[in-house]
N, C-alpha and C positions, 0 to 999 in steps of 0.2 A: 451848765453844771459847775459846782464849786462856788456859786454865788450864795452868800448868806446875809443878804441885806434885809433887815426886818421891815423896811419901809416900802417894799415893792407892792404896788397896787394893781398893776395891769401887765399881763404877759400875752404876747401874740406869737403864735406858732405859725410861721409862714412856711408851710410844708409839713408833711406828715412824718412822725417819728417812725422808728423801725419796729416798735412794739408798744403795747399798752403800758407796760412797766416803764419804758423810757419816757412816754408821754406823762405819766403820773409823776415821775421824778422831776421832769422839767416844769410841770405845772406847780409843783410843790415849792418853787422858789418864791411864790407870792403868798401874801396873807400870813406871814410868820409872826406878825405882831398881834394876831388873834382877831383882827378886824376884817371887814368885808373887802374882798379884792376880786378881780375879774381875770378870766383866762379865755382867750379866743383862739380857736383852732381853724385856720384857713386851709382847706383841702381842695385840691383839684380832683374831683371824683371821676371814676371810670364812667364811660358811656353806659346807659341803662342796659342795653343789649349785651354789651361786653361783660357787665357784671353777671348777668344771668347765664351767659354762654361760657364764660371763662373764669373770672375771678372767684366766684362762689364755689367752684368745683376744682380749682387748680391743685395739682399735686406734682411730685417730682417726675412722674412718668409722662405727664401731659404738658409740662412747662415748655418744652421745645415746640409745641404747637401754638403757643401764645403769640398773637399777631404782633405785639409790641416788644418782643424779645430782642429786636434789632438793636445795635449799639448807637443808632442815631437818636440822640437825646432831644432833638428839636421837633420831631414829628410824631404824630399819633397814627399808627398803621391803619390801613384799610381793613375792613369796610367801615370802621367807626369814624375816623377822620375828625377827631376833636381838634380845636385850634392848637393845642399843645398836649404832650403826654400827661396822663393823670399821675398822681403821686404814687399810686400802687405800681405803675409801670416803672417809675424812676427807682423805686426801692428794689424791684425785681431785677432791673438791669444792673444795679450795683452788686447784687449777690452773684448774678451770672458772670459778671466781669472777672470774678476771682474763682468761681466754680464753673469753668468753661466745660465744653463737651469732653467726656473722658478720652475719646480717641485722640483729640488734639493734645490734651495734657500728657497722655501716655507717650505719644510719639516724641514730643519735645523733651520730656523727662528722660526717655531712653537715649536720645541723642546727647543730652547733657552728661549722662552717665558714661557714654562712650568717650566723650571729651576728657572726662576725669580719669578714665582708665589710661588713655594715651598720655595724659599729663603725668600720671604716676610712674609710667615706664621711662620717663626722661631722667628721673632721679632728682628733679628740681623740687623746690618747695611746693607743697600741695596747696596752691591758692588759685582762685579763679581770676579771669580777666575782670577788670574794673567794671562795675555796673553803674551806669550814669543815673543819678537820682534827679530830683527836682520836678515839680509839677505832678499832675495826675499820671502821666505816662511814665515818668521816672519812678514814682512810688509803685506803680503797677509792675514795672520790670524787676524791681528789687523783691517785691512780695512773691512774684512768680518763681524767681530763682530760689528764694528761700523755701517755697513750697516744694520744688523739685528735690532739694536736699533733704527736706523733712520726710518725704515719701521714700526716698532711697535709704534713709536711716531706718525707717520703720521696717523695711524689707531686709535689713542687715547687710546692705551693699556698701555702706560707708559707716564710719564711726562718728564721733562728735565733729561739729564745725563751729566756727566763731565768725562774727561780723566785725570788720574793721571799717570804721567810718572815716572818710577823708573829705575835708572841707573843699568845696569847689564853688567859689563865688558865694552866692546866697543860698546854696543848698549843699547836701552831702552826697558823695558817691560811696559805693560799698564794694569791698573786696571780701570774698568768703575764704576763710582758711580752714582746711580739712586736716584732721589728725591722721586718717588712714582710709585707703580704698581697700575694702575687704575682698579677699579672694575666696569666694564660697562656691559650692557646687550647686547644680540645678536642684538636687534633693534638699539642700539647705534652704534654697530660695522658696521651694514649695512649703517647707515646714514653717518658715518665717511668715509666709503669706497666710497659712492656716491659722497661726497664732494671732495675727492681726485681725483677721476676719472674725475669729472667735471672740476677741475682745470687743469688737464693734457690736456683734449680736448680743453680747451680755451687758453692755454698757448701760442701757436705759432701765434695766430691771432691778427690783428690790433684791436684797441679799438672799432671802429665802427662795425667791423665784429664780435667781441665778443658779442656785444649787439644784433646784428641781429640773431646770432646763439645760444643765451643763452638758450632759451626754449628747442630747439632741443637737445643741448648738455646735459642739465639737465635731460631730459627724457631718453636719451641714457645711461647716467651714472646710473640713478635709475634702469633701466631695467637690466643692467649688474650686478649691486650689488644684486638686488632681485633674479635674476636667480642663481647666485653663492651661495648665503646664504639662499636659501629657504629651508623650511622643518625642521629648527632647531630653538628652542626657547631659548636655554641656551648656554652660552659661553663655548667653549671647544677647545681643541687642534686642532681638525679636522676643526672646524669653522675658527679658526685663520689661519690655513694652507691654507684654501680656499681663505680667504680674501687677504692674502699676495701673493698667487699665482696670483690672478687677478690683483692686484695693480702692482706687479713686472713685470708681462707679458706685460702690457700696457707700462710701463716706459721703459722696455728693448727694445721693438719694436721701440719706438721713438728714443731712444739713438743709437741703432744699425743703423737705417736708416740714422740718421744725421751723425754719424761717418763714415759710408760707403760712403756717398756722399762726405765728405771731402777727404777721401782717394782716391776715384775714380777721383775727380777733379785734384788732384796732379798727379795721374798716367796718366791722359790725357795730362797734361803739359809735362811729361817726355817722354811718348810713342808717339812721333810724330816728323817728320822731314820736315813738309811742311810749317808750320806757323812760323812767327817771334817769337822767344822765349820771347823777352821782351814784345811784344804785348800780347802773350798768358798769361804771368804772370800777367800783369796789368788788363787784361780783367777778369781773374780769381779772382781778388780782387774787382770786381764790378765797375771797371773803364770803360771808353769809350776811346779807344786808336786807332783811325783810322780804315780803312777798311781792308778787308782780304789781299789785295795785298801790304799794307804798310810794309816797312822794316826798321829796326833800323840800319842795317849794322854794328852791334856790338855784335852779338851772334853767336853761332855755326851753326844755321840754315841759317842765312843771309850770313855768311862768314865761310864756313866749315873748311878752312885752319887756321882760327884764326889769320890771318895776317891782322889785322884791319888797315885801311888807314885813319881813323879819330880818334880823341881823345875822342869824346863823341858820344853817340847814337843819331840817327836822331829822332826827335819828330814830329809826323804828325800834320798838322794844325787842329785847333779846328773846329768842324763842328756843327752848330746849329741844322741841320737836324738830325744828329746822336743823339744828346742830347735829342731832342724832342721825337724821337722814343723810346729811352731807358726809358725816363720818363713815356711815355705811357705804356710801358711794366711793369714798377714797379707799376703803378696805377692798372693795370689789375691783378697783383699778389695780391695786397692789397685787392681788392674786388672780386677776383676770377672770373673775367669777361672774359668768353671764347671768345665771339665775338670780344672783343678788342684785345685779344691775337692773334687771327687769322688774324685780320687786321694789327696789328703791325708786325707780322712775315712776312707778305707779303711785307710791306714797307721795312723791314730790309733786306730781300732778294734782293730787287731792289737796295738798297744802299750798298750791299755787307758787311753787318755787322750781318748776321744771326747767325754766330758762337758766336758773342758777346751776343746775346739774349739767346742762349743756355747756355753759361757759367753763365750769370746772373740768369738764371733759376736754375742752380745747386746751386748757392750761396744761393738763397732763400730756396731751399730744404734742405740745411744744418741745417736750424733752423725750417723749416716748411715742413717736408717730405711729407705731404699728401695734399699739396696745388695743386688743380687740374689745375689751370692756369699755374703754374710753371712746372708741369709735362708735360703738353701738349706743352708748349714752348720748353722745352728741347727735346721732341720727334720730333717735327717739325724741329727744328734747326739741330739736329744731323743726321736726316734722309737723309739730302742732304750734309752733311759735307764731305769735301775731305780728312779729317783725318780719316783713316779707323778704328782706335781704338775707336774714338768717334761714328762713324757711327753704329757700331754693338750694341752700348748701346741704340740706339733709341727704340729698341724693349722693353726694360725694362720700359722706361718712358711711352710709349704708353700702355703697359700692366697695369701699375699702374693706369693710367688714367681710363682705362676700369674697373679695380677693384673698383675704387672710385665712378664712375658715373653709370656704368652698373649694378654692384652688390650691392654696399653699398647704394647709393642714389636711385637707380632704376629710374633714370631720363632719359627718352628716348631721349628727345631733346639734352641734354648735351652729352649723350653717342653717339648719332648719329654723332655729330660734331667731336668727337674723332675718330670714326670709319672711317669717310670720309678722315681724314688726315692719319690715320694708313694704310688704304688700298692703298694709294698712295706710301707708303713705301714698304709694303708687303701685298698683298691682301689675300693670303691664311692664313697668320698669323693673320690678322685682323679678318677674318671670324671665325677662331677657338677661338680667344679671346672673341668675343662677343656672340657666339652661346652657351649660358649657360642657364640651367634651373633656374627658380626663379630670373630672371634678367630683366632689362628694355627691352631687345630684346626678352624676352620670351612672345611675343604677336603676333597677326596676322600680324601687320605691320612690326615688326622686323623680323619675320621668312620669310615673303614674300621677304623682301629686301635681306636677307642673302641667301635664296634659289636661287634667281635670280643671285646674284653675284657668287655663287658657281658653276653654270652650266659650266662656261668656266675657272675654276680655278683648278690648280693642288693641290688637297687635298687628303690625304690618305683616304682609305675606313674606317678606324677606326674613323677618325675625322668626316667623313660624317655621321657616325652612331649617333654622338651627335646631329647633325642637325635634324636627323630623330626623335630622342627621344623628343627634345623640340617641334618639329613640331607636333608630335602626342599628346604631352601634351597640346599644345594650342588647337588642334582640340577637345581633350577630354573635356577640360574646356568649350569650346564653346557649345558642345553637351549637357553637364550637365547643363550649364546655361540656354539653351533653354528649356530643359526638365523641370527644376525647375520652369521656368516662365510659361510653359504650365500647369503644375500641380497646380500652384498657381491660375491661372485664372479659372481652372476647379473647384477648391475648392470654390472660391468666387462665381461662378455661382451656385454651389450646395447649398451654404448657403443662 
């Protein structure tokens, strides 16, 4: 980056970038004189089975089950056993290095807070011990210490802090200077945690959506903070650890889902040989660049021999219809309008730009991973994608939509719309995803629908048991409700 040499003709990427936007910026160093140039991306791809089993479906809640999440950068984990870790694994490990498991982070952060409180009681200057820098380990130590201070500041436990860099040979060490260790109550901590959680819930939404969801988000944040910090009236290390754990867990899930979405989008670009590479790249950057069959005749997919017969890439004609559909899709993302998404994806399929809708959905999910409209759009689009690497990922987007609408929101109408699209992709998978206790489908109407669908569907006996459990639970609730109503009527008559 920062190179502006107009004569560059060849760029080699030895290793994958962290996002398609990063790759585009790096590739853009070449060809600035307007003449033909080449860009080669050399990628260590995941094992085929690992792609299907893990990479295409990976989210923040499943990342700890990833075989290669170990910090050993020299080995590819069993059972895949590649000669060396793939580029996806290397990128994931870099993210997990700084977003460690919440329990470890919270415990270390609370211990650090306890050290600061002890330091403040001595009457000496509020400054930490010197943190040795230098190399990867040194940089990691400094960033972790800074992360602890940042989370403590978010919770109102400390005020501002500054970094003092001290030269030590060929690197720098760091001393952190604090202005004040705040003496707050447990109620103050709970209120601060509530505010921070509320800000996180609101962050990815458009302004009008923020206002519409403000009350619900505030209540959700307050319930979470109250549940985490209940039963304690005085500030303590344990209480701080609980607050940090909750705050860091929510932030970590958001960050991991966003970063994984960015990595997956770039992997989709790399791991395909059907679509024009130029079109895939521009669509991945939220552009509209022709229909599925359009070709640039200037990439390795369009011309595998790389013997190009033109000096420039072909550019498809601008289509007002394409722009209108994509504009409608973005409006649906903004308002999380499911009916509009279903309508827009139908039009996009007719115009042969359904893959564009899916990639735009992924772009939205990079900053707003729990947007139900974007998840459903990606699921619908990739379910019929001719690119096999994208097609297998449809399950993850449908599953996340189910989690958000069927489990979290418990909205049967929204959940049913997702189920109808999910079953067109994989009926057995859809039934299993929605047949859950304490969900929107945990009702007479929901169970009746799933029972009927399951009659002629290949579902394992173990999975059918789950249907029986929630069916009996619904029947039990109905019986108990009728019994209570009868008893209530009899009591009223007796009185």
